[in-house]
N, C-alpha and C positions, 0 to 999 in steps of 0.2 A: 590276334594270335598270342598265346601265352609266351612268356620269356623262354621257357624250356623248349617249346616247339620251334620258336624262332632260332634259338641257339642250335638245335639239332639240324634244322634246315641249312643254316649257314655252314655248319660243320660238314655236312654231307656234300654240299656244293664245292667247298674248298678242297675236300679230299678227292673228289672226282676230277677236278681240274688238275691238281698236282699229279694224280695217278696217270692221266692221259698224257701229260707233258713229259713224263719220265719213263714212258713205256719201253724205250730202246735199250736201257741198261738193266742188268740183272739186279734184283732186289737183294740186298745184303741181309744176312741173319747172323746173330752172334754165334750160333752153333756151327755154322759152316764158313762164315767170313772172318770171324774172330776180330782182332784188333784192326781198327780203321785208321787210315792216315791220308793226308792231303798232299798231292804233288801238283803244284801250279794251282789250277782251279778245279781239278778233278779229285774225286774221292776213290780210294783204293782199299781193298781188303788185305789181310795178312799174306795172301798168296800173290799179290800184285795184280789182281783183277779189278778193273774199273767197276764200281758199284754205285747204286743210288739209294738214298734214304727216302722213304715215303711215309709220311706220318701225319699225326694230328696233335693238337694241343688240348690240354685240359682246361685252358683259360685259368681262372684263379682257383687254386685248390680250396681255399676257404669259402669261396662263393658257390662252387658246384662240386662238393665232395661226392655226391651221388654218382658222378660219372667215373669215379675211380673204383672200379669193381672188376673182378676177374672175368665175369661173363662178357662185359663190353670189350675188355682187352683181348679176349679170345676171339670174339667176333671180328674185331678190327684186324687182328693178325691173320686169321685163317680165311675169312670170307672177303675181306677188303684188301688183303695182301699188303698191309702196312707193316713196317718194320721199325718204326720210331714213334715214341710217345714223348711229348714235351710236358713235363710236370712243372707248372708255373707257380712258384712260390713268390707271391707279392711281398716285397720286403716289409712294407708297413703292416700288412696283416700278420706277418711272422713276429715282428718286434712288438707291436702293440696289441696283438690279438691273442688267441689261445695257442701259444707256441707248441704245447704238448700235443694238442689235437691236430694242428697243422702238420707237425712232423710225423704223426701216426698215419695221416692220409698220404703224405709223400712216401713214406716207407712202404706202405701197402702198394702204392702205384709202382714203385721200383720192383717189388717182389712179383706183382702181376705181370709186369713187362718181361721179367726174367723167365717166369713160368711159360710165357707165350712167345719166347724166342724173339724179343724185340729189343732194340737199343733204346736207351733212356737219356733224354736231355733234361738235366736238372737245372732250372732257370731261376736265378735270384732276380726277380723282375722289379725294376724301379718304376713306380707310377705316381701315386699320390704324394710321396715324399719328395719327388722331383729332383733330388740331388743325391748322387751315388755316394757322397761322402758322409751323409747324415748317419747312416747305419753301417759304416765301413767295418767297424769292429765286429758287429753281428754277422756281416757278410763273410768275413774271413773265418770266423768260428763255424758258421754254417757250412761252408765248403770244406773246411778241414774235417769236420765231422762226416760229411757225405763222402769225401774222398777216402777216408779211412774205412768206412763201412762197405762201400761198393766199388768193385774193381773195374766195372765196364760202363761207367756213365759218361755222357758227353756234357761238357760244361761250356756254356756261352759266356764269353768274357765281357762283351759290350752289349748294351741294350739301347734301343732307340730313344728312350726317354732321358737321355743325358743332355742337359741343355748347352754345355759349353765344352770345347776341347780341353781347357785346363782342368775342368772337373773330371773328365775322362782320364786324363793323364795321371792325376792324383789317385783316382780309383785304380787304374791299371797298375801303377807302381806298387801300391800297397796291397791291392787285391790279389794280384798274381804272385808277386814275390813272397808274400806271407804264407801262401798255401801251395806253392809250386812243388815243394818237397814231397807233398802227399799225393800229387797228381799222377806220378808214375807214368803209366802207358795210356792214360785217358786222352781222348780226342778233345782238344780245346779249340773252340771256334769263336770267331768274332764277326 
């Protein structure tokens, strides 16, 4: 089986599993649910209604840019009833790769999600660099730029590839404090 077919199969199975598990709560849409917030362990919309996010991930934007297209986002939103797309920007690909091309793919993804009434999670994903402090300055600049450009993105603060608590604490202190002023009303999750 080719890598693309394998990726699509896993993608579909995960989406189906998440969709069935979350069927009891209404699916939020930016056009009707607006700003989201967390109370305890539950997610609520701007009207105080409990909601759920159902979504998929692009995996690495630099690895599979062909999956960032309006036709797919439309199909995910309308036919699969997803309301969230995670745009995964691998930090090493951004810093050491084609930054301009990677940002172009990311921006297209955000625009396609907006056009299709989906929430967007912009993820600065630590993987091969294995230490969140290696590219800390780039992370801060990246999120400052994204926060200024887009009003309704969801930002994950911690990723699973952080090897130690002290590294997370250093990242969290610099990472959040340095761009918090630009976050405004965005949902920040960890």
